[in-house]
C-alpha positions in Angstrom: 0.0 0.0 0.0 1.4 3.3 -1.1 1.0 6.3 1.3 1.4 9.9 0.1 1.8 12.6 2.8 1.7 16.2 1.8 3.2 19.2 3.7 3.8 22.9 3.2 0.3 24.3 2.8 -0.8 27.4 4.6 -2.0 31.0 4.3 -0.1 33.5 2.1 -0.8 36.9 0.7 -1.3 37.4 -3.0 2.0 37.5 -4.8 3.6 35.3 -2.3 5.1 31.8 -2.6 4.7 28.4 -1.1 6.5 25.1 -1.5 4.5 21.9 -1.2 6.1 18.5 -0.6 4.8 15.0 -0.9 6.6 12.1 0.6 5.8 8.6 -0.7 6.2 5.3 1.1 6.0 3.4 -2.2 8.8 1.1 -3.3 8.0 2.0 -6.9 8.2 5.8 -6.5 11.2 6.2 -8.7 9.4 4.5 -11.6 6.0 6.3 -11.2 4.7 9.5 -12.6 3.6 11.9 -9.9 1.6 15.0 -9.9 -0.5 17.6 -8.1 -4.3 18.2 -8.3 -6.3 20.8 -6.5 -9.9 21.2 -5.5 -11.6 24.5 -4.6 -15.0 24.6 -2.7 -17.8 23.7 -5.0 -15.5 22.7 -7.9 -14.2 19.5 -9.3 -10.7 18.3 -8.6 -8.4 19.5 -11.4 -4.9 18.7 -12.6 -2.2 21.3 -11.7 1.1 19.8 -12.6 2.7 16.4 -13.3 6.2 14.9 -13.7 7.5 11.8 -15.3 9.3 9.0 -13.4 12.8 10.5 -14.1 11.8 14.1 -13.9 12.7 14.6 -17.5 9.2 15.6 -18.6 6.9 18.0 -16.8 3.3 18.9 -17.5 1.3 22.0 -16.3 -2.2 23.2 -16.5 -2.5 26.6 -18.2 -3.3 28.2 -14.9 0.1 27.0 -13.5 2.4 27.7 -16.4 5.1 30.2 -15.6 4.2 30.4 -11.9 4.5 26.8 -10.6 7.3 24.3 -10.8 7.1 20.6 -10.1 10.2 18.6 -9.3 11.1 15.3 -7.7 13.9 13.7 -5.7 13.8 10.0 -6.2 16.5 9.4 -3.6 14.1 10.9 -1.0 10.9 9.5 -2.5 9.6 13.1 -2.6 7.8 15.3 -5.1 7.6 19.1 -4.8 5.5 21.9 -6.1 7.0 25.4 -5.9 4.2 28.0 -6.3 5.2 31.6 -7.0 3.1 34.7 -7.7 0.1 33.1 -6.0 -3.3 34.5 -6.6 -6.6 34.2 -4.6 -8.0 31.9 -7.3 -5.2 29.4 -6.3 -6.9 28.8 -3.0 -7.8 25.2 -2.8 -6.9 21.9 -1.2 -3.9 20.5 -3.0 -3.6 16.8 -3.4 -0.5 14.8 -4.3 -1.2 12.1 -6.9 0.7 9.0 -7.9 0.3 6.8 -11.0 1.2 3.2 -11.6 2.8 4.2 -15.0 5.9 6.2 -15.7 4.3 9.1 -17.5 1.0 11.0 -17.7 -1.4 10.7 -20.6 -2.6 13.7 -22.5 -5.8 13.9 -20.6 -4.4 13.9 -17.0 -7.7 13.1 -15.3 -8.4 12.0 -11.7 -9.3 8.6 -13.1 -5.7 8.0 -14.0 -4.5 8.4 -10.5 -3.8 5.3 -8.5 -2.8 6.9 -5.2 -3.9 10.1 -3.4 -2.5 12.1 -0.5 -4.8 13.4 2.2 -4.5 17.0 0.9 -3.1 20.2 2.2 -4.9 23.5 2.3 -3.5 26.5 0.4 -5.2 29.8 1.1 -4.2 33.0 -0.8 -5.5 36.3 0.6 -6.0 39.4 -1.5 
């Protein structure tokens, strides 16, 4: 059983930065694609960023491009999401996501995720 544990959420003013981390207990972490989704109140969970097994390929939602950076450290079984220039509309619960495959498909939907973290709240004040 793979466990994903997020950390790093919190309250920040607009324009500020946060760095989320997700530690995995899975033995196959280094061969698995990882990512981040988020869910705001009353909205569906949506893809934010993804990374291939080696870190060589990254994927971003349009809302995250240019502001967020996903990275991973396979030696530490950890994936990160650096979020800069945060906006109030980034407020949501952020979930770490793990796949059983090494990359993400073009669609990057919640149905492709095999493992979820418990979520960490990110609140951006205006």
